[in-house]
LOLUM-934298 format. One record per residue: residue in one letter; x, y, z of N, C-alpha, C in turn. Coordinates in steps of 0.05 Angstrom, whole numbers, plus 5000, padded with zeros to 4 digits. Each point is the difference from the previous one (the first is absolute). Layout:
<recs>
AXYZXYZXYZ...
</recs>
This chain:
<recs>
M237180802507499950004969497349874985T499450014998497149924977500949834975Q498149925002501549724979499850214970S498250245000500850064976502850224994D501149925025503250244997502249695003I499549805002501649804995501549954971W499450044983501550014978502250234990R499550225020502650175000502249875014L500249835026502349895000502449864984S502050155012502649894983499849665014A502149854978500449755015501049905020T501750285003500849965031498250055027D498650224993498050035020498549765001L499149904971497949765005500949715020T502749974992500749685008500950155030S500150245016499950045026498049905013L497650034984497249895010498849794997T500149874975499949694989501349825016R502750065006501349765017499949995034N499350315007498949845024497050035005G499150014974497249915007497850265011D500650154995498150315002499150054980L500249844975499250004978499949834980S497249834995500449794987501650004968A500849704990500250044970497250034986Q497949925007497850074977499650285006D499550125020499150364997502850144990A502249914995501650204986500249894973V498949714990500049994967497350134997Q497649975012496950115003500550314989A501850195016500650184997501150164972S502149834983501049964986498250054973L499649715007496649954984498750214995D498650055022497850274994501050264980R502949985010501550314993500549954965M500549764996499649964962498750004996A496949865005497550024996499550394996D500550135013499650304992501950154993V502449954993500850114980501549904976N500449735000500749914976498749964969P497550045002498650024980500550344982A501150195022500350224977503349914998L501549855000503550005005500349744979N498149834999500949694985502649974995A500850005033502949895018500149665001V498549965013498749695009498749864979V501149854984498649904972498849615010E500649975018498849795014499849985028D496450005009499849965024500349825020L500949905021501149795006498150025033S498350135001498350005021500149835013A497849784984500149705020502449835010E502150014984502949875010500150095022A500450384998501650115020498449965029L497049984995499049995029500349735011H500349764982499949775009502449915021R503250164980501949995012499950175020A498850265002500650085029498749885027R496649864997500049885010500949775009A502049894983501249775013502950075018L501550244986501950135027498550055024D498050085001498950135025499949745019Q498749794986499349745023502649804999S502550064986503049945005500950115022R499750245001501350205027497549955019A498049925004498649995020500249665022K501649844969500649795013503550035023G501250264994502350045006502649894978E499450044981500949924982502450304990P502849934996500850244990499250164982T500550284992498950184981502650074989G499350084976502450054983500250314993P502850124997499450335007498750054983L498550004983497750054983497150015009H500149865019497249874996497350145005G498949994980497350114992500450284987V501950014979500650254989500249894973P497250164989498850044979501850104973V500749814978502450074984498049934977T501450204975499249854977502349884988I499049904975502549844976499150124975K502650054988500150004971498949804981V498350084978499249824980501649834990N502850154996502049794987501549835016V499549885024501049925017498849695003D500049835009498949745007498049915022Q497850045000498749985024498349744995K500649735018498349744991497450124998G499349774972496950094991498850294989H501950144998499950244981501549964984A498450274981501150024973502350195007T502549914978502150204999500350114974T498450224997499150164982502150124984N501450185019502750184993498650164986G497250054990498450294996499049914971V501349794995499649834965496849944998V498350054981498049874999500149674989A502149954988500549744996501049805025L501350105014499649795029498450065017K497450104994498849965033498549855004D500549754986499749705013502649775006V502250165003501649905011500549985033I498649765003499350005037504049915005A500050085026503049955018499349695014P501549844995500049795007501249975032D501650245011501050065026500950225000D500250075026500450215006502650184994A501850234989501850104999501149985029P502650044997501850035035498850215007V499050334989499650155015497350015011V498249904993497349915005500449855024S501549684997500549835029501050145021N502650174994500550075025498650245016L498750224983498150185006498049805018E498849755001497249895006502349795021E502649975000500349805020500750255027A500750254993500550195020496950075013G498149964983497350045015498850214988A500050064980499350184985497049894986V498650184986497449924989499450174982V500649834976499350114968496550034993I500050334997497150024999499450114963G502749954988499350084969502050034987R499450004972501649994979500450204983T502050145001500850304989500150044962N499950214989499649954976503550074995T499950004972502550064990500350034966P501950124984500050014975500149824981E499549954980500649824986502649895001F501349685010502849934991501350185035S498350165016501350125022502050164989F500050184971502350114990499850274993R498450185019499350184992500350155029A501250274993499350195031497750145004D497149904991498150075003498249715002T497350115010498549684996497550004998D500249814971497749984983500249804988N497149834989499749834985496749924985P501649854985497249874987497449825018L502549855016497949765014498450195027Y501850225017498750065023498750304995G502150094978499450405001501850115010R499650295005501950155007499949995043T502550025010499850055026500950284998H497450185019501150285009501050115029N501450184996501750105025498350125023P499349965026499450085015499750274998W502150154998500650305002498650124978G498749904972498750074988501450004972A497849944977499849994974503150154990H501350265015502050094981502349795008I500049855007503549805007499049814989S501849804985499549795000500449845019P499449725014500349865020502749895004G501950014973502749885008498649674990G503149894985499749734991503049884993S500249725006498149855000497749925027S501450065020498249925026497950205005G498750104983498250205013498050005008G498549784993497549935020501049925031A502349944997501649895033499750275017A501450244992500450185009496950195004A498750044976497550155001499049815017A499449755011498449895022502050105031V501549915000500950025027500050325013M501350214981499350305003496450115000A498549844990497050005017498849935015G501949785016498749925022499349704990V500249894977499649714998502349815010G499549935021503149885009502350105015A501249875013502750195017501849824985L500549874980502550014988498649854969A502350054983499350024963501949754989H500249895003502449824979499850164967G502850014992501050104974502149874995N501050014968501949984994501550174986D503249964989501250314995502249894980I500250004973501049934981502050244993G498950274998500650244994499750255013G498449965019498350175018497349965012S498949724989497049915012499050045027L502450035015499150005032500050305001R502050094990500050305006499050264985F499249914971498450224988497650055016P498249755005497449995014500150205035A502049885006500750175028500350334992A502350074977499550294997497850134998A498349864981497550164983498149925031T499549835014498450095024500850075025G503050035004501350105034500549745012A499749724987500749775014502650035015V501149825014502649825000500549835002T501949974980501049714999503349975001V500949744996502550024991500249764979K500550054982501549814983502449805008P499449775001502349785014502749984984G501849995006501449944985500849634988L500949984978501249714995500049795014G496749805000501449795016498750105026R499250155007498850085026497549755006V497950124984498249885004499049774975P499049755017499349804983498650004981A500049954977498450004978499949774980W497149924995498849814986498249954987N498249924978497749974993499649844990P498949765014500049704991498349964976S498250304991498249884977502350014976Q502250164998500750094975502149704986Q500250054977500449774988502849964988A500750225004502950064988501250155018E503249995003501650105023500650374984R499750255013500750234992501950094995G500950134977502350124999502050065024L501950014991502350065020499750315018L499550144982500550265007496850045018A497049904984498249995016500649855036Q501649834992500449815032501950155012S501650254992501550125013499350295015M498250054979499050285005497649995008S498149814995498050095018499949815030V497950175020500249955020496550035012Q500449855026497249965006500750225032G498150205002500050145027496950065007L499650245020498450005015499050414992I497550094991499550285008497949995026T501250225009498750135031499350245004R498650075016499650335007502150095025S501849755008501450145025503049844988A502650065011502249954997500249745024A499050115022499949805019498549694998D498050084976498949674994501849854991L501750134976501749884992502049905016H500950115019501549835016498449745020L497250055002498649805010499949714988S499350064968500349794984501349844975M501650214991502249894986502149765019P500149985017501149795013498649714994S497750005000497949804992500349914969L500050194991499949994966502249844995I502650145015502849844989499949755012A498449855013501149755006500349844972P501349785009501249814972498349834996D500550024975497649684987502149914978P500449815000502249784987499150074970R497050084994500249974970501050214978D501250265021501150164993503849955007P501549864971502049885010502350185004F500250254995501450245007498450285022H498849805014499250235021503450025018V499750225022501849995011498950045033P499749845016499250015019501750085023I499450324995501150155030498250155015A501050045021498050165015499750304994W497350055002498250264998502150305004R501449885028501150265019503349974987G501350084991503249985000500950145022A502549934998502950095027499550285000P500250125018499750345005502650124979V499050194990501750174985501550225013E502150035005502250285014498250245004A499650085022498150234990502250315001P499550164990497650104985499649884975I497349904985500249814977500050274975K502350034987500450134977498249934977V498250254994498750024977501050124978A499549894978501050154972497750144986F499150204998498450214994500550114973T497949934975500450134983497350224979K500450154985498250074989499649924976N501949894990500849984970497849804987T498650144978497649904983502050014968F502349995000501050004969499150074976G499250315004498350064980497650085009Y498549795005497050135008499450175019A497950144988498750235019500949915031L500250015019498850075033499150195004H497549825004496750235004501150105031P499150225002500350145030499449865032E497149894989498749745025501449835007V502349884971500949735012502250135012E501850264989502150085016498950045034K496850134999500649995030499149765013A498849794986500249785020501949934997L502250014987503949865007501050165021D499850285006500450125019499349945025T496749974997499049955029501049695012A501149844976500449695011503450125009H500650174990503449995012499450115026E498450245007500150075028499549805011A497749884991498749735025503149835005L501449924978502149905012502250045017V500250274988502450095021499150065029D497550095004498250055026500649725015A499849774992499349765006503249875008G502150154992502549875005501349884980Y499450064968501649874979502350284997V502149934986501650114986498650034977V499650244982499350004972502150254987D500849804971501750234994499249974970E500150144984498650134980503049784975I498949834996501949934979499149754985D501149954970498149874975502349695010P497349825006501349704990500849994972P501349754998500449874978498550044971D500350044981498750114976496549805001V497650115013498549885002498750004974F500950194983498650044965500249804990E502249954995501449834977498549725015C500849965021500049685011496450014996G498150145006497850014995499649904980R500950184975498249994978501649764989I502449904999501549774989497849755013G499850055022498049735022497449964980Y498450224988497650034994500449924967R501950104985500649814977499849795002T501349865013501549745011497449784996L498150245024496449835011499649934968M499850244995499150044965500149774988G502749954997500749774987499249735004E500349935024498049835009497349964989V498850205000496950055003499849904974L501950104980499750004961500049715007T501849835009501149754995498049795010L498850055024498049825015497349995004M499750294995496350095010499150134976K500550134974498950114977498249844994S501049774991497549774990498149955009D500249985029497550065019498150254999I501350275005498650244999498849994976E501049954981499149984965497149855003A500249725007497849865001497550045025A501150045019497850065019499550285011G501950194986500050265017497450194982S499750205010497850224993501550124972Q498750204986501350074980501350315023K498450065020502050205021501949895007I500849815012502149895007502949884979R499449964974501049994984501150224992D499050244994499750334993503150035024I499149965023501750105021502749854996F499649814995502549775001501850134969D498950064981501250144979501650245014V499150115019501250315005502549935018Y498849835017502249925017502249894987F499849844970502349914994501650284985Q499450224999500650244985501550115020E498750035024501750115019501949895012F499849735001502149945003499949774990P502750014977500649804973500649665017P499449874994500549735008502749965001I502249905022502049834994500549674992V500949984988499249684988502249914990E499149824989503049784995503050035022T501850044982502749895012500350305019E498450254993500650205011498649925037L497449894996498449935028501549815016V501549854984501849825020502250265011H501650114993502350165003497350195026M498450114993498950155025499849885022L498449744993499049825029502749995015A503050044984501749985020501050275006K499350244985500950255018498050005021R498549904997498050055028501449915022S502049855008501850065020501950145007H501050204979501050214997498850245016Y498350074989498050215020499249815026A499249855001500149835032501650095026R502849964985501650045012501250275011E499850104981500450394991498150075041W497149904991498450065023500549945027S501049745006500949835009502150155026Q502250084976502050175015499550265005F497850114989499450185015498850095018L497349795008498449915015501950005032Q502449924994501949915024500350265018D499850204990500950255004497150185011Y497749904981496750155001498349844995P500049895020498149725004497150074997L499850254995496550114983501150214988V497550024980499750154977498050184993L499550215007496850094994500650244979S497749894981500050144976496749994991P499950194982497450034988499349674993F497250004999498749754993499150054967L498850224997499150014972500850415002P501250124981500750254997497850195001Q496949854984498150275005498049805015P497450185005498549875020498049824977F498749765024499249784973498250034989F500749844977498150054971497050035008K497850034973498249904998500049814992P497049825003498949694987499950104968D502149734993499649914971502450224982R501350195020502750084991501949844978D500149805007501649824986499549824969T497550084995498249954976500550264981E500750205010499650314989503949944981G500549774986502750034981502949955018A501850174986502950005012500750205017E497350254997500450195021499049865024G497649875004498949895027502349855008V500749764985501849845014502450085009H501650204988501850135002498950105030E498150115005499750145029499349795021V498749774987499649855017502249855015L501649824979502449875005502050064999G500850154973502950114996500850235017C499050105022500950195020500749805032A498949715001499849935024501849744994V502950204997503049715008500550055032Y499150155010500649915031497849745008S498649914987497749825003501549714988Y500049944975501149834990503049965002A501850135008502549965001500449815023M498350065021499749805026499749684995N498549994981498649764996502249844980F501850204981502349864989502550015021L500050135021502149905011499249755024G497849965004500049875024499250125027L499850285006499850095027497850115003P499349995022498050075022500050374998A496750055001498750244986497550135013A500750075026496850135005499050334998C497649874996498450284988497850155024V500650215002498450135024499150314990P497649985001499150365002502150215022A500850264985501550155004498250275000R497950034990498350244991497049944997L497850185012498349984985498950274980A500149974967501150224993497450124981E498550275008497650084986501050094975L498949864983500150154968497950004989P499550154978498550094992497649804995Q501449844987497549784996499349815026G501450085030498149905009502849815027P499449965026502949995018500849674987Q501849944999501849874994502149955026P500349675006502749985013503150024983I501050015019503450024981501749865020N501149684981501849825021503250024989V501149935019503550094997500549595002Q502549994988501049755002502750015022I499849765009502849875010500849805000A502250004990501549784995501349875021A500949775001501949955025501249734988R502349955017502049764993498349785000R501649754985498949814996499349875021W497149795007499349925025499450125022R500350285000498650205023498150124987E497949944991496750064998499450265020D501749865027498550095030501550295004L502649954985500650305001498150264984A499549894974497650164987497850095019V499249775009497550055019500050205022D502249885011500950155022500450394991A501450024974500050304992496950124997A498749774987496950104989497850105030A501049865011498050075030500850225008A503150114994500650215014498850254986I500149924974498250214986496549954999E499249885004497849935008498950135019A502549995025499150175030499550294994R501650064981499550334994498050074987V499349874985497950044966497649915015G499649825013497049825006499149814983Q498649865005498549854978498050034981M501249934970498250224981495849805003C500049855016498149845007497750285014I500850055011498950225012498450234988P502550104990497750254983497849844970L501549834997498549874979497049865009W500249865025497549915005498050355003D501250185016498150235001498850144977K501149934969499750064978498549824992M499949715003497749864992497050085015R501150115019496649985017499550184991G501350214996499250304994498849954968
</recs>
C-alpha cells in the first residue's frame, strides 16, 4: 500500500497495521492530513486544522510503542471532534460567533476517552449555530458541503463530522445527537452511526457555566460517525469508558448477553401520512431482505405509536428550549437561526408550565410501551426519513421547509425522547434527477443493546456495500 492510499483504510484495518508495527502512527496521521488538505477546502467540514498537534502526538505514540509500551485499541487512528465539545486549549464555539473565544479548560470525556485509546485528533468539525439544525451552516465558519454534491445538505448538526469522514478525512468522526444530529448527517452522506442510548457515553463540557436542562441531559448523547459498522464495534467500547464527571453514566460492557436466536425484527414502512418515496421503499426492502438472509426473523408489524411519542417529545423539548435557550438565541444568534426557531415553535408548539411536567412524566409511559414491545422484538427496522435527503437550506424556507426537514422525522427524535439506541445505515444508492444520493434506514434496539443494532447494520452493509467507495469514485471523477 502506498502512502497516498492509507487514508482509505478503515479504523479496523488501520489498527491491525499500527498496533503490530506495519504502519507508523505518524504515517497514518500524515495520510489523513494530506487528504484533508486535498478535499477540505471544497467541503469546509473541518474548521480548525490541528495538524501540528496531531503529528506531535503521533510521533509520541510511535516512540511509546518502540519502547514496548502497550498500544490502545485505537492506536494511531485519526479522528475529528465536533466544535461543540470541549477540547483543552481550543474554542468550544458551537457555531456561534459570540462563543469564538470560549477556550476549553479541559477535555470532555469523549475526547479523553478517544485519546486514552490511542486515537489522534486531526481537526475540529463544523456545526450549525447552537447545534440545532439538520443542516450545517453558520456565520462563524460558513457552510459545510456534502461530498456527494451541492444537491444534498450535509445534514446536521454533525454535518462537518459526516462530510469529513465520508470524504476520507479521518477514519472516525465524533458527533452528538439530541434529535437526530448523528443520524441526519449519516443519512445525508451514506455514513454509518449508532445513536447511543441514555447514559451510555459519558458527557460533560468543562467550559459550561450552567447545567443543561433535564431533557437536554436525557435526550442528547455523544457518538461516532464511521464508514463501516465494523468501525463502530471497534471504537464504541473506548467511547463508553466511565468518567466520574458524568454522574448518570451507566458503566456496562459494549457487548451484552447473547439474545436467543433467531433474533426477531419488527419491520415497518409506516410514515404516518407522509409520502413514502419509492427509493426509500426500495432501501427498506433491501434492508429487510439482507436481515432475512443473515438469519433474522423479520415480521411486518408496527411498534408502539412512534408518531405521538416523537411529536410529544419534540414539543416538550421545544418547551425547555423556549424556557432556557431562547434568550441566548435572541442575544447571540443570527437572524437566520432566530427565524428558523420561530418556525420550529410553529411546527412543534412548545409544551410549557404544568403541561411540561405532565409530559415529562408521560415519557415513562412511552418508554415502558417500547420496553415491553422490545422484549418480543429486540430490533425495529424503519425508515429514517420518508423521502430522500433534502437540499441545503431547506429549513430556511418557512413552515413547508421545516415540515419536510423535521416534521416527518418522528423515527429520529422519538428515539431520543425514549432514550433508546438507534443505528442508521445506508441501504441503497439512489440515482435521482438531481444526482446520486444514499438512502439510509434506521434500526432501533433494546435499551443498552447498541451492539445488536450495529450487528444488524453490518448485515445490511454486507449486502449493500460501503457508500464511501462509489463516493470516492465520484469525487475523483
